[in-house]
C-alpha positions as CSV (number, residue, x, y, z in Angstrom):
1,M,60.4,125.9,134.9
2,K,63.2,124.6,137.0
3,Q,64.1,128.2,138.0
4,L,60.5,128.8,139.1
5,I,60.6,125.7,141.3
6,D,63.8,126.9,142.9
7,K,62.3,130.4,143.6
8,I,59.2,128.8,145.2
9,T,61.3,126.6,147.4
10,D,63.4,129.6,148.5
11,F,60.3,131.6,149.4
12,D,58.9,128.6,151.4
13,T,62.1,128.5,153.4
14,R,61.8,132.2,154.1
15,L,58.2,131.7,155.4
16,N,59.5,129.0,157.8
17,D,62.1,131.4,159.1
18,I,59.5,134.1,159.7
19,D,57.3,131.6,161.6
20,L,60.2,130.6,163.8
21,L,61.0,134.3,164.6
22,A,57.4,135.4,165.2
23,G,56.2,132.3,167.0
24,K,52.4,131.4,167.1
25,S,50.4,134.6,166.4
26,T,46.8,135.4,165.7
27,A,47.6,135.3,162.0
28,E,48.7,131.7,162.3
29,D,45.7,130.4,160.3
30,E,46.5,132.8,157.5
31,L,50.1,131.8,157.3
32,D,49.1,128.1,157.2
33,K,46.8,128.8,154.3
34,L,49.6,130.7,152.4
35,K,52.0,127.8,153.0
36,F,49.5,125.4,151.6
37,L,49.0,127.6,148.5
38,F,52.7,127.8,147.8
39,A,53.1,124.0,148.4
40,D,50.3,123.4,145.9
41,I,51.9,125.7,143.4
42,R,55.3,124.0,143.8
43,N,53.8,120.6,143.3
44,H,52.1,121.8,140.2
45,A,55.3,123.3,138.9
46,E,57.3,120.1,139.5
47,A,54.6,118.2,137.6
48,V,54.9,120.6,134.6
49,N,58.7,120.4,134.7
50,K,58.6,116.6,134.6
51,K,56.2,116.7,131.7
52,N,58.5,119.1,129.8
53,T,61.6,116.9,130.6
54,D,59.8,113.9,129.2
55,I,59.1,115.8,126.1
56,L,62.6,117.3,125.6
57,E,64.6,114.2,126.5
58,P,64.4,112.5,123.1
59,F,65.2,115.9,121.5
60,D,68.4,116.2,123.7
61,S,69.4,112.7,122.9
62,L,69.1,113.3,119.2
63,V,71.1,116.6,119.4
64,N,73.8,115.0,121.3
65,L,74.1,112.3,118.6
66,I,74.9,115.0,115.9
67,S,78.6,115.2,115.1
68,E,78.3,119.0,114.6
69,I,78.1,121.9,117.1
70,V,74.5,122.7,118.1
71,Y,74.1,125.7,120.4
72,E,71.7,128.4,121.7
73,I,72.8,131.9,122.8
74,D,70.9,134.7,124.4
75,L,70.9,138.3,123.2
76,S,74.1,139.0,125.3
77,G,76.0,136.4,123.3
78,N,76.2,134.0,126.2
79,F,75.7,130.3,125.4
80,I,72.7,128.9,127.2
81,F,72.9,125.5,125.5
82,M,75.4,123.4,123.6
83,N,75.4,119.8,122.6
84,K,77.9,117.3,123.9
85,Y,79.9,117.2,120.7
86,G,80.3,121.0,120.6
87,I,81.4,121.1,124.3
88,E,84.0,118.4,123.7
89,K,85.1,119.9,120.3
90,L,85.6,123.4,121.8
91,G,87.0,122.1,125.1
92,L,84.3,123.7,127.3
93,S,82.3,122.4,130.3
94,F,78.6,121.7,130.8
95,T,78.5,123.7,134.0
96,D,79.8,126.9,132.4
97,I,77.3,126.6,129.6
98,E,74.4,126.0,132.0
99,Q,75.4,129.0,134.2
100,G,75.8,131.2,131.1
101,K,79.5,131.8,131.7
102,V,80.7,131.2,128.1
103,N,80.3,134.1,125.7
104,I,80.8,134.1,121.9
105,S,83.8,136.5,122.4
106,T,85.8,133.7,124.0
107,V,85.0,131.2,121.2
108,I,85.1,133.3,118.0
109,H,88.5,134.5,116.8
110,P,89.0,138.2,117.6
111,D,89.5,139.1,114.0
112,D,86.1,137.5,113.1
113,L,84.2,138.9,116.0
114,D,82.9,142.1,114.3
115,K,81.6,140.0,111.4
116,A,79.8,137.8,114.0
117,M,78.2,140.7,115.7
118,V,76.9,142.0,112.3
119,S,75.4,138.6,111.7
120,I,73.6,138.7,115.1
121,L,72.1,142.1,114.3
122,N,70.8,140.8,111.0
123,N,69.2,137.8,112.9
124,S,67.5,140.3,115.3
125,S,65.4,141.4,112.4
126,G,64.2,137.9,112.0
127,K,66.5,136.9,109.2
128,R,68.4,133.7,109.0
129,T,72.1,133.6,108.3
130,T,73.6,130.7,106.3
131,G,77.1,129.6,105.5
132,N,79.1,132.3,107.1
133,E,82.7,131.1,107.9
134,Y,84.4,131.9,111.2
135,R,87.5,130.8,113.0
136,L,86.7,129.3,116.4
137,L,89.1,128.9,119.2
138,T,89.2,125.8,121.5
139,G,90.1,125.8,125.1
140,S,93.6,124.5,124.2
141,G,94.1,127.4,121.8
142,K,93.6,125.3,118.6
143,Q,91.9,127.0,115.7
144,I,88.9,125.5,113.9
145,I,87.3,126.9,110.7
146,A,83.6,126.5,111.0
147,Q,80.6,127.3,108.7
148,I,77.7,128.6,110.9
149,F,74.0,128.7,110.2
150,N,71.9,130.8,112.7
151,S,68.2,131.3,113.1
152,P,66.4,133.6,115.7
153,I,64.5,132.3,118.8
154,F,61.2,134.2,119.5
155,C,59.0,134.2,122.7
156,R,55.7,136.1,122.5
157,Q,56.9,137.7,119.3
158,Q,60.1,138.9,121.0
159,M,63.5,137.6,119.9
160,T,65.2,136.1,122.9
161,G,68.3,134.5,121.3
162,L,69.8,132.6,118.5
163,R,69.8,128.9,117.7
164,G,72.7,127.7,115.5
165,L,74.6,124.9,113.9
166,A,78.5,125.1,113.4
167,I,80.0,122.7,110.9
168,D,83.8,122.0,111.2
169,I,85.2,122.6,107.6
170,S,88.9,122.8,108.6
171,E,89.8,119.6,106.6
172,R,87.7,120.8,103.7
173,K,89.5,124.2,103.7
174,K,92.8,122.4,103.9
175,T,91.9,120.2,100.9
176,E,90.7,123.2,99.0
177,E,94.0,125.0,99.7
178,E,96.0,122.0,98.6
179,L,93.9,121.7,95.4
180,R,94.3,125.4,94.7
181,N,98.1,125.1,95.2
182,S,98.1,122.0,93.0
183,V,96.3,123.9,90.2
184,E,98.6,126.8,90.5
185,R,101.6,124.5,90.3
186,Y,100.1,122.7,87.3
187,Q,99.4,126.1,85.6
188,G,103.0,127.1,86.3
189,I,104.3,123.9,84.8
190,F,101.9,124.1,81.9
191,N,102.7,127.7,81.1
192,N,106.5,127.6,81.8
193,S,107.2,124.1,80.5
194,P,110.1,123.9,77.9
195,L,107.7,121.5,76.0
196,A,104.9,122.6,73.8
197,I,101.7,121.2,75.4
198,G,98.3,121.0,73.7
199,Y,95.0,119.3,74.7
200,Y,92.7,118.1,72.0
201,T,89.3,116.2,71.8
202,K,88.6,112.9,70.2
203,D,87.4,115.0,67.2
204,G,90.8,116.7,66.9
205,I,89.7,120.0,68.3
206,L,92.4,121.9,70.2
207,T,90.9,122.9,73.6
208,D,93.9,124.4,75.3
209,C,97.6,124.9,74.8
210,N,100.6,126.8,76.3
211,E,102.7,129.5,74.7
212,K,105.3,127.1,73.5
213,F,102.6,125.1,71.6
214,A,101.2,128.3,70.1
215,T,104.7,129.4,69.1
216,L,105.3,126.0,67.4
217,L,102.0,126.4,65.4
218,G,102.9,130.0,64.7
219,S,99.8,131.7,66.0
220,P,98.7,133.6,69.1
221,R,97.4,131.4,71.9
222,D,93.9,132.9,72.0
223,V,93.4,132.5,68.3
224,L,94.1,128.8,68.4
225,S,91.0,127.9,70.4
226,G,88.9,125.6,68.2
227,F,91.8,124.8,65.8
228,N,90.9,121.6,64.0
229,I,94.0,119.4,64.0
230,F,92.6,116.8,61.7
231,R,91.5,119.3,59.1
232,D,94.4,121.8,59.3
233,L,97.4,119.6,60.1
234,K,98.9,118.5,56.7
235,N,101.7,116.2,58.0
236,E,100.4,112.6,57.6
237,A,103.0,111.0,59.8
238,M,102.2,113.4,62.7
239,L,98.4,112.8,62.1
240,A,99.0,109.1,62.3
241,G,100.7,109.5,65.7
242,L,97.8,111.6,67.0
243,K,95.2,109.1,65.8
244,D,97.2,106.3,67.5
245,S,96.9,108.1,70.8
246,L,93.1,108.3,70.5
247,E,92.9,104.6,69.5
248,T,95.6,102.8,71.5
249,G,96.6,105.4,74.1
250,T,100.0,106.5,72.8
251,G,101.6,107.8,69.6
252,S,104.7,109.6,68.5
253,F,106.3,111.5,65.7
254,E,109.8,112.8,65.1
255,G,110.6,114.7,61.9
256,T,110.1,118.0,60.2
257,Y,106.9,119.9,61.1
258,H,105.4,122.2,58.4
259,S,103.2,124.9,60.0
260,V,100.1,125.6,57.9
261,L,99.6,128.8,59.6
262,T,103.1,130.4,59.1
263,N,104.6,128.0,56.5
264,R,107.5,127.5,59.1
265,K,109.4,124.3,59.0
266,A,111.1,123.0,62.1
267,P,112.4,119.6,63.3
268,V,110.2,118.4,66.2
269,R,109.6,115.4,68.4
270,V,106.0,114.8,69.6
271,L,104.5,112.4,72.1
272,F,100.8,111.9,71.9
273,Q,99.0,110.5,75.0
274,G,95.3,109.6,75.2
275,I,93.3,110.6,78.3
276,V,90.7,108.2,79.5
277,D,87.4,109.0,81.3
278,D,85.8,107.3,84.3
279,Q,84.7,104.3,82.1
280,G,88.3,103.9,80.9
281,K,87.4,105.2,77.4
282,I,89.7,107.6,75.5
283,Q,87.8,110.9,75.0
284,N,90.6,113.4,74.9
285,G,94.4,113.6,74.4
286,V,97.5,115.6,75.1
287,A,100.4,116.4,72.8
288,L,103.9,117.0,74.2
289,A,106.0,118.6,71.5
290,E,109.7,119.6,71.6
291,D,111.5,121.8,69.0
292,I,114.6,119.8,68.4
293,S,116.3,122.3,66.0
294,E,119.1,122.9,68.4
295,R,119.6,119.2,69.0
296,V,119.6,118.4,65.3
297,E,122.2,121.1,64.7
298,A,124.2,119.9,67.7
299,E,124.1,116.3,66.4
300,K,125.3,117.6,63.0
301,A,128.1,119.5,64.7
302,L,128.9,116.5,66.9
303,K,129.1,114.2,63.9
304,A,131.3,116.7,62.1
305,S,133.5,117.0,65.2
306,E,133.6,113.2,65.6
307,K,134.7,112.9,62.0
308,Q,137.4,115.5,62.5
309,F,138.6,113.8,65.7
310,R,138.5,110.4,64.1
311,D,140.5,111.7,61.1
312,L,143.0,113.4,63.5
313,V,143.4,110.3,65.7
314,E,143.8,107.9,62.8
315,N,146.4,110.2,61.1
316,I,148.5,111.5,63.9
317,G,151.9,110.0,64.4
318,E,151.3,109.3,68.1
319,G,149.5,106.3,69.3
320,A,146.2,106.6,71.1
321,G,144.3,103.9,73.0
322,I,141.6,103.4,75.5
323,T,141.8,100.6,78.2
324,D,139.4,99.5,80.8
325,S,140.0,98.9,84.5
326,D,141.6,95.5,83.6
327,N,144.0,97.2,81.0
328,K,142.1,95.6,78.1
329,F,142.1,97.8,75.0
330,L,138.7,99.2,74.0
331,F,140.0,101.4,71.2
332,S,143.3,102.0,69.4
333,N,144.4,104.0,66.4
334,P,146.7,102.8,63.6
335,A,149.8,104.4,65.1
336,A,149.3,102.5,68.4
337,N,148.7,99.2,66.5
338,K,152.0,99.9,64.6
339,F,153.9,100.6,67.8
340,F,152.7,97.3,69.3
341,G,153.4,95.4,66.1
342,V,149.8,94.4,65.4
343,E,148.9,96.6,62.4
344,N,146.6,93.9,60.9
345,E,144.7,92.6,63.8
346,G,144.8,95.7,66.0
347,L,144.8,96.0,69.8
348,I,141.1,95.9,70.6
349,N,140.2,93.2,73.3
350,R,143.9,92.5,73.9
351,K,145.5,93.2,77.3
352,L,148.6,95.3,78.0
353,E,150.2,92.5,79.9
354,E,150.5,90.5,76.6
355,F,153.2,92.9,75.5
356,M,155.2,93.3,78.7
357,S,157.5,91.4,81.1
358,P,156.0,90.6,84.5
359,G,158.0,93.3,86.3
360,E,157.1,96.0,83.8
361,F,153.4,95.1,84.0
362,E,153.5,95.3,87.8
363,R,154.5,98.9,87.4
364,I,151.5,99.4,85.0
365,L,149.1,98.1,87.6
366,Q,150.5,100.7,90.1
367,E,149.9,103.4,87.4
368,T,146.3,102.0,86.9
369,N,145.6,102.4,90.7
370,I,146.7,106.1,90.3
371,R,144.2,106.5,87.5
372,K,141.5,105.0,89.6
373,E,142.1,107.8,92.0
374,G,141.3,110.3,89.2
375,L,144.9,111.4,88.7
376,K,146.8,111.9,85.4
377,S,150.4,110.9,84.9
378,T,153.2,110.5,82.4
379,Y,155.6,107.6,82.5
380,E,157.8,105.3,80.3
381,I,157.2,101.7,79.5
382,E,159.1,99.0,77.5
383,I,156.9,96.7,75.4
384,I,157.7,93.4,73.8
385,R,156.1,93.1,70.3
386,P,155.0,89.7,68.9
387,D,158.0,89.6,66.7
388,G,160.2,89.8,69.9
389,Q,161.4,93.4,69.2
390,T,161.4,95.7,72.2
391,R,160.2,99.3,72.0
392,D,160.3,102.2,74.5
393,L,157.1,104.2,74.7
394,L,156.3,107.5,76.5
395,V,152.8,107.2,77.9
396,T,150.5,110.1,79.0
397,A,147.6,108.5,80.8
398,T,144.3,110.3,81.6
399,P,141.4,108.9,83.5
400,N,137.9,108.8,82.1
401,L,135.2,109.3,84.7
402,D,131.4,108.9,84.7
403,E,128.9,111.5,85.7
404,N,129.3,110.5,89.4
405,G,133.1,110.9,89.2
406,N,133.8,107.2,89.2
407,Y,136.7,105.8,87.2
408,T,135.7,103.9,84.0
409,S,138.7,103.7,81.7
410,T,142.0,105.3,80.7
411,L,142.9,107.3,77.6
412,G,146.6,106.7,76.8
413,I,148.7,108.7,74.3
414,F,151.8,106.7,73.2
415,R,155.0,108.2,71.7
416,D,157.7,105.9,70.4
417,I,160.9,107.0,72.1
418,T,163.0,103.9,71.3
419,E,165.6,105.9,69.3
420,R,165.7,108.7,71.9
421,K,166.2,106.1,74.7
422,K,169.0,104.5,72.6
423,I,170.7,107.9,72.2
424,E,170.1,108.6,75.9
425,R,171.7,105.3,76.9
426,E,174.7,106.0,74.6
427,L,175.0,109.5,76.0
428,Q,174.7,108.0,79.5
429,K,177.4,105.5,78.7
430,A,179.6,108.2,77.2
431,H,179.0,110.3,80.3
432,E,179.9,107.5,82.7
433,S,183.0,106.8,80.6
434,L,183.9,110.5,80.6
435,L,183.4,110.6,84.4
436,T,185.6,107.5,84.7
437,K,188.2,109.1,82.6
438,N,187.9,112.3,84.5
439,R,188.3,110.3,87.8
440,E,191.3,108.5,86.4
441,L,192.8,111.8,85.2
442,N,192.2,113.3,88.7
443,I,193.9,110.3,90.3
444,A,196.8,110.5,87.9
445,K,197.0,114.2,88.5
446,E,197.0,113.6,92.2
447,K,199.5,110.8,91.8
448,A,201.7,113.0,89.6
449,E,201.5,115.9,92.1
450,E,202.2,113.4,94.9
451,S,205.1,111.9,92.9
452,D,206.5,115.4,92.4
453,K,206.3,116.0,96.1
454,L,207.9,112.6,96.8
455,K,210.6,113.2,94.2
456,S,211.4,116.5,95.8
457,A,211.4,114.8,99.3
458,F,213.6,112.0,97.7
459,L,216.1,114.5,96.3
460,G,216.2,116.3,99.6
461,M,216.7,112.9,101.4
462,M,219.4,111.9,98.9
463,N,221.1,115.1,99.4
464,H,221.2,114.5,103.2
465,E,221.8,110.7,103.0
466,M,224.7,110.9,100.5
467,R,226.3,114.1,101.9
468,T,226.3,112.8,105.5
469,P,228.6,109.7,104.9
470,L,230.7,111.6,102.3
471,T,231.2,114.5,104.7
472,H,232.0,112.0,107.4
473,I,234.5,110.1,105.2
474,I,236.2,113.3,104.0
475,G,236.3,114.9,107.4
476,L,237.8,111.8,109.2
477,S,240.3,111.3,106.3
478,D,241.5,114.9,106.7
479,L,242.1,114.3,110.5
480,I,244.3,111.3,110.0
481,D,248.1,112.0,109.9
482,R,251.3,110.1,110.8
483,S,251.5,111.6,114.3
484,M,248.3,109.8,115.4
485,Q,248.3,106.7,117.5
486,I,247.5,103.5,115.7
487,E,244.4,103.0,117.9
488,E,243.0,106.4,116.9
489,I,243.7,105.7,113.2
490,E,241.9,102.3,113.5
491,D,238.8,104.1,115.1
492,F,238.8,106.7,112.3
493,A,239.2,103.9,109.7
494,G,236.3,102.0,111.2
495,E,234.1,105.1,111.0
496,I,235.2,105.8,107.5
497,N,234.4,102.1,106.6
498,L,230.9,102.3,108.2
499,S,230.0,105.5,106.4
500,G,231.3,104.0,103.1
501,N,229.2,100.9,103.6
502,N,226.1,103.0,104.4
503,L,226.7,105.0,101.2
504,L,227.2,101.8,99.3
505,S,224.0,100.3,100.8
506,L,222.1,103.5,99.8
507,I,223.3,103.4,96.2
508,D,222.6,99.6,96.1
509,D,219.0,100.2,97.3
510,I,218.4,102.7,94.6
511,F,219.7,100.6,91.8
512,Q,218.0,97.4,93.0
513,T,214.7,99.4,93.1
514,I,215.3,100.6,89.5
515,D,216.1,97.0,88.4
516,L,212.8,95.8,90.1
517,E,210.7,98.5,88.4
518,M,212.4,97.9,85.0
519,G,211.7,94.2,85.3
520,D,215.5,93.3,85.2
521,T,215.4,91.3,88.3
522,I,214.8,87.6,87.6
523,P,214.5,85.2,90.6
524,E,216.9,82.3,90.6
525,I,214.9,79.5,92.2
526,K,217.1,76.9,94.0
527,P,216.7,74.7,97.0
528,V,217.4,76.6,100.3
529,E,218.0,74.7,103.6
530,L,215.9,77.0,105.8
531,N,217.6,76.2,109.1
532,S,221.0,77.3,108.0
533,F,219.5,80.2,106.0
534,L,217.8,81.6,109.2
535,S,221.1,81.2,111.1
536,E,222.8,83.5,108.5
537,V,220.0,86.0,108.9
538,L,220.5,85.9,112.7
539,N,224.3,86.6,112.2
540,Y,223.4,89.6,110.0
541,A,221.0,90.9,112.6
542,L,223.5,90.6,115.4
543,T,226.2,92.3,113.3
544,H,223.9,95.1,112.2
545,Q,222.8,95.5,115.8
546,S,226.4,96.0,116.8
547,K,227.0,98.5,114.0
548,L,223.9,100.5,115.0
549,K,225.1,100.3,118.7
550,K,221.8,98.9,120.0
551,N,223.2,96.0,122.0
552,Q,220.5,96.6,124.7
553,I,218.0,94.9,122.3
554,E,217.5,91.2,122.5
555,I,217.3,89.5,119.1
556,L,215.7,86.0,118.9
557,L,215.2,83.4,116.2
558,D,211.9,81.6,116.5
559,F,211.8,78.2,114.6
560,P,209.2,75.5,115.0
561,N,210.5,72.3,116.7
562,E,208.4,70.0,114.5
563,H,210.4,71.1,111.3
564,P,214.1,71.4,112.5
565,F,215.4,70.7,109.0
566,F,213.6,71.3,105.7
567,D,214.3,72.8,102.3
568,L,212.3,75.2,100.2
569,K,212.7,76.3,96.6
570,T,213.1,80.1,96.2
571,D,215.7,82.8,95.4
572,K,217.9,82.8,98.5
573,S,219.5,86.2,97.7
574,L,216.1,88.0,97.3
575,L,214.7,86.2,100.4
576,K,217.7,87.4,102.4
577,R,217.2,91.0,101.2
578,V,213.6,90.8,102.5
579,F,214.8,89.6,105.9
580,N,217.7,92.1,106.0
581,N,215.4,95.1,105.2
582,L,212.7,94.1,107.8
583,I,215.3,93.4,110.5
584,H,217.2,96.6,109.6
585,N,214.0,98.6,110.1
586,A,213.2,96.7,113.3
587,I,216.6,97.5,114.9
588,K,216.5,101.1,113.6
589,F,213.0,101.9,115.1
590,T,213.4,99.8,118.3
591,N,215.2,101.3,121.3
592,S,214.5,98.7,123.9
593,G,212.9,95.3,124.3
594,K,213.4,92.6,121.8
595,I,213.2,91.6,118.1
596,S,212.2,88.1,117.1
597,F,211.9,86.5,113.6
598,G,211.4,83.1,112.1
599,V,208.8,80.8,110.6
600,K,205.1,81.2,111.5
601,N,203.8,78.1,109.6
602,T,204.7,75.9,106.6
603,A,202.5,74.3,104.0
604,Q,203.1,72.1,100.9
605,S,203.1,75.2,98.6
606,E,203.6,78.1,100.9
607,V,205.8,79.2,103.8
608,T,205.0,82.2,106.1
609,F,207.7,84.2,107.9
610,F,207.5,87.0,110.5
611,V,209.7,89.8,112.0
612,K,208.4,91.2,115.2
613,D,209.7,94.2,117.2
614,T,208.8,96.2,120.3
615,G,209.6,99.5,118.6
616,I,207.7,102.7,118.1
617,G,204.8,101.3,116.0
618,I,203.0,102.6,113.0
619,P,200.0,105.1,113.3
620,V,196.7,103.8,111.8
621,E,196.5,106.8,109.4
622,M,199.9,105.9,107.9
623,Q,199.4,102.1,107.6
624,E,198.1,102.3,104.0
625,L,201.1,104.3,102.9
626,V,204.1,102.4,104.4
627,F,204.6,100.3,101.2
628,E,204.8,103.4,98.9
629,R,208.0,104.8,97.7
630,F,209.8,107.5,99.7
631,R,207.4,107.1,102.6
632,Q,208.1,107.1,106.3
633,I,205.6,107.2,109.2
634,D,206.8,110.8,109.9
635,Q,208.9,113.0,107.8
636,G,210.6,114.2,111.0
637,L,211.8,110.7,111.6
638,K,214.1,111.0,108.5
639,R,216.3,113.4,110.4
640,E,216.2,111.1,113.5
641,Y,216.5,107.7,111.9
642,G,217.6,108.4,108.4
643,G,216.7,106.2,105.4
644,T,215.5,106.7,101.8
645,G,211.9,105.6,102.3
646,L,212.4,102.8,99.8
647,G,213.0,99.9,102.2
648,L,209.4,98.6,102.5
649,Y,208.5,99.5,98.9
650,Y,211.5,97.5,97.7
651,T,210.7,94.6,100.2
652,K,207.0,94.4,98.9
653,K,208.2,94.3,95.3
654,I,210.6,91.4,96.0
655,I,207.9,89.4,97.8
656,E,205.5,89.9,94.9
657,L,208.3,88.8,92.5
658,L,208.4,85.6,94.6
659,E,204.6,85.2,94.2
660,G,204.0,86.1,97.8
661,K,202.3,88.8,99.9
662,I,203.2,90.9,102.9
663,W,201.1,92.4,105.7
664,F,201.5,93.6,109.2
665,E,200.0,94.3,112.6
666,S,201.1,97.4,114.6
667,S,200.2,99.4,117.7
668,I,201.7,102.8,118.7
669,G,204.3,102.3,121.4
670,E,203.9,98.6,121.4
671,G,205.7,97.6,118.2
672,T,205.0,96.0,114.8
673,T,204.9,92.5,113.4
674,F,205.5,92.0,109.7
675,F,204.2,88.7,108.0
676,F,205.1,87.6,104.6
677,S,204.6,84.4,102.6
678,I,206.4,83.0,99.6
679,Q,205.6,80.2,97.2
680,N,207.4,76.8,97.7
681,S,207.2,74.1,95.1
682,T,208.8,71.3,97.3
683,C,208.8,71.0,101.1
684,L,210.7,68.1,102.7
């Protein structure tokens, strides 16, 4: 109707245009009549349209309230009407629907379009289509599954289109899919379960079961339908469990099942569970049965193995024990109890620290920390038994871990190694003694070899030192005759006398050294007036200086002013030999400068002397050797300075005989100072 009004209005506009173009003509009256006619028709059409609108408005309101898609399409498949819900659901616009711009080809999924066209053809014959499912596409590309009901629209017995209702069943289809998957999963679990599953009614009729249950009963699954459990099950205890499930909701059985169908016997464990209806009443039940033949056999084998292990642990000679994280015993075998000295009461609930010293237990704590890291180790411990006896044990400790790999306890295997450790200690002691003996032998060997070298050097030196003065004496004696002047004879006689004295001094040093080593020299302790004694030493030094022709050296006596006169008790002769030897060496090895000697300090029981020179000095590497026999700082010096190498050795022996000691300070090229102290019983 609205379209008709629009066409009349358009025609009226065209008439006005003609009137303007043609102007007033003779046909003016006819045109006015025609305009009046069309105006009357238009008014009538508008009145009819208003009446139709008033009639259809409640219907449109009702359709728009429906939460399903309501639509009309023409024979070309274009939508000519769709309710508000449908337009919003499919993401379309009212304008496109009114203008016929939306076709079913843009709404129905391409794969379902052929099926939709077949449905439209069926409707063209006047048939209604009900419940066909199609996939619809929204404007945003989302897919909706809809169930569609169509009926044809007729005008003057001619089909002009379709009127339909599309119900969104996406959620229902999703639920159906999930239910189907759930059923499939249940069937999979039911058919593949390791448990035998059977459903029964309150009357004891088996309604369904899986293959495991059929195997347990000993019959094909299809034959068991209708099997009467109450009638055919002969095991009273199992029947009691089943009846409990139908009365109280649960029941159970564990024991031997005797199949009435195959006469097969098997140990089983069965759980009966009642199934309640909507009113909470038990109408059916399910039985979950497990053939525990393997478990029973495994338990028998485990018990046998445990017995074997227990017999082994209790009868082996090695100790075995399990301790927790606090080192408390959870288990111990008889051998371990014996090692720890607790045969009667045992070790269980006692701690390791009760049998150890604090230091030893601290090491055990360190080992326990290693075990908590999951590591195995072997170590030795010393335990103190209740009777006070100590034992040495070799421990092999292995961590026990739970299923998560966490430390729970320690398995310890103990071996008593007390006797072995005793033997090891004795062997170690013997080994150390052998090493000591070996070192001593090596030292003795080295000393013997060194002694041989020194003896060879001594013999070579004696050959030189004795031949030189003898040759001198014999040579000078041969030169003396009566024709010589008295002055020449006196010079020769002086040389002969000096060589003789040197030879006598050499022989005297040798025999005095022998007396000292043999212990034949006994000190004669007498009071010695020190001032006069040192004066005698000074005279000897000056005389010896003259004999050695070293008058360029200055010799000084250094005596403290605070003690001008005092006596000491010692052996004067031996003390003089010490001074003479030290001063002799000082003069011999000093070519310029001075030599001083005297008293360094005095005490009630001890007096310290010194002899200082500005001679050649003693090298550091030779300072530990100067008091040994036949030693000089350089073997080459023997040819330059002579000597037996016994002087300082002999001097040290005398000082030790006088209960004293000797030491020195020396620098190469600057000289040497010898210090020695002797014991004094009286000091005035």
